[in-house]
C-alpha positions in Angstrom: 97.9 70.2 38.1 98.0 66.6 36.8 97.5 65.1 40.0 93.8 67.3 40.6 93.0 66.6 37.2 93.2 62.7 38.2 91.1 63.4 41.3 88.6 64.9 39.6 88.3 61.8 37.1 88.2 59.4 40.0 85.5 61.7 41.5 83.5 61.2 38.6 83.9 57.3 38.0 83.2 57.0 41.8 80.0 58.4 41.4 79.1 57.1 38.2 79.9 53.5 39.9 77.8 54.5 43.0 74.8 55.5 41.0 74.9 52.1 38.9 75.3 50.2 42.2 71.9 52.1 43.8 69.8 51.6 40.6 70.8 47.7 40.5 69.8 47.1 44.0 66.9 49.6 44.4 64.2 47.3 43.1 65.2 44.4 45.5 65.0 46.4 48.6 62.2 48.5 48.0 59.3 48.7 50.9 56.7 51.3 50.1 54.0 50.9 47.3 54.9 49.8 43.8 51.9 51.9 42.5 50.9 54.5 45.3 47.5 55.4 43.7 45.4 53.9 41.1 47.2 50.4 41.2 44.6 48.4 39.9 45.0 50.2 36.4 48.6 49.6 36.8 47.9 45.9 36.8 45.9 45.6 33.9 47.2 43.4 31.1 47.8 39.5 30.2 49.7 37.5 32.4 50.8 33.8 32.5 49.0 31.8 35.2 50.5 29.0 36.9 48.3 27.1 39.6 49.6 24.8 42.2 46.8 23.0 44.0 47.7 20.2 46.4 44.9 18.0 45.2 45.4 18.5 41.4 49.4 19.5 40.9 50.0 22.3 38.5 48.2 23.8 35.8 49.5 26.6 33.4 47.0 29.2 31.3 46.6 32.9 30.5 44.9 35.4 32.6 43.7 38.6 31.4 43.5 41.5 34.3 40.9 44.4 33.9 40.2 47.4 36.4 36.7 47.9 37.5 38.0 50.8 39.4 41.4 51.9 40.2 41.1 49.4 43.4 39.3 47.0 42.2 40.5 44.3 39.6 38.8 41.3 37.8 40.6 38.2 37.0 39.5 36.2 34.0 41.1 33.3 35.3 41.9 31.9 38.6 41.4 28.2 39.2 38.9 28.4 36.1 36.5 30.9 37.0 36.3 34.8 36.6 36.6 36.3 40.3 37.1 40.0 41.4 39.7 41.2 43.4 40.4 44.4 45.8 43.9 46.1 45.1 45.1 48.0 48.5 48.0 50.1 46.7 49.6 51.0 50.2 50.8 47.6 51.1 50.6 45.9 47.4 48.5 43.2 48.4 45.1 41.9 46.5 42.4 40.0 48.7 39.5 38.0 46.5 36.5 38.1 49.0 34.2 34.9 49.0 32.2 34.7 45.8 30.3 32.1 44.3 30.4 31.1 40.9 27.5 28.3 39.7 28.6 25.8 42.5 32.0 27.0 42.9 33.1 29.2 45.6 36.1 30.7 46.3 38.3 33.3 48.5 41.8 34.3 48.8 44.7 36.8 49.3 48.0 37.6 47.8 51.0 40.2 46.9 51.9 42.0 44.2 55.0 43.2 42.3 55.5 45.0 39.0 55.5 42.1 37.1 54.3 39.3 39.3 51.5 38.4 41.5 51.2 35.7 44.0 47.7 34.2 45.3 46.7 32.2 47.7 43.4 30.5 47.6 40.8 28.2 48.6 37.7 27.2 47.1 35.1 24.7 47.5 33.2 22.9 44.2 30.5 20.1 44.3 31.4 19.8 48.6 35.2 19.0 47.7 37.5 21.7 49.1 40.4 23.0 47.0 43.8 25.1 48.2 46.2 26.4 45.7 48.5 29.1 45.2 48.6 31.0 41.7 51.2 32.9 40.1 50.8 35.4 37.3 53.7 36.5 35.5 53.9 39.5 32.8 
């Protein structure tokens, strides 16, 4: 009788260990949508932003993201200006269509996870081109 109880205990331990192992790796291997629908609303919040531009180096700042629609967001600060972006919930991507604010033109694209957004963008200000990568973290 004793060996059977011992095996039951080990079976429970093995199942718990496998579940813990799976859950710890699950986020790293996710290939599907992070937010299947309404992803713009899930990205709403305040982020720490960091631009790296070839011509000017690194700049750190705060950015607020607001949802215009479930798949359209507004970034309060990308390269110093407010921009609108389109979010693809199925692909976890963000597209910044070409926009002009004053004498500044900007466009770009990127990806997002639950807590991080990376956007590669380019702009032209006063006739001078600029290429940057911005990372936002919650």
